[in-house]
N, C-alpha and C positions, 0 to 999 in steps of 0.2 A: 845757647839755650840747651843744646844736647849735653854739654859738659856740666852745666849747673844741675840739670835733672839727674844725671848719673851721679854726681857728688851727693845730692840729697838722698838718692836711693841707697847708695853705699853707706852713708851716715845713719840712715834709719836702720839698716840691717846690723851695723856695728853696734848701735844703741840697744837693739833687741838682744843681741848676743851678750852684751854686758849685763842686761837685766836677767837673762836666763841663768846666769851663774850664781846660784844661791846655795847655801849650805843647809840642808834640811836637818842635819844632826847638831846644829849649833846649840850648845847648852845642854845637851842630853847626856854627854859622856861624863862619867864620874871617875876620878882617880882613886883607886883603892890601894893602900900600902900598909905594911906592917912588918912584924918580925915573927919568924917561926921559932918557938921555944919549946924545950922539953918541960913537961909539967912537973917532973920530980926535981930536976936540978936547976931549972930556969936558965939553962945554957942554950945558946943559939944553935939551931940545926941548919947546917949548910946544905946546899944543893937538893932541897926537898921540893917536890912538885906541889903546886897549889892548884886544886881542882874546884870549879864552881859548876854545878849542874851537870856533872859527869863530863865536862869539857876540859881539856888541858888548857891552862890559862898562863901560868908563869912558873919560874924556878927561882928559889931563893938564892941569894949570893953567898959568898963565903962567911959573911957575918950574920946570915939568917934573914936579911932584909929582902923585901920584894915590893914591887909596885907595878900596877897595870891599870888600864882603863876599862870600865864596864860600859 
């Protein structure tokens, strides 16, 4: 009797812990990607910083591409 009660109690706690693990950010994040180019020559600009709302966000690669999640 004691063992079955303990088993049920542990099972209930384990079940509650599994239900408590949720991801509140699911579906909220957006991937933003692009290429940094010079307006006059249309050449890619490497190693440039991408800033959004005055926060450092990303650095472009050697071919001018970048990608990050918002």
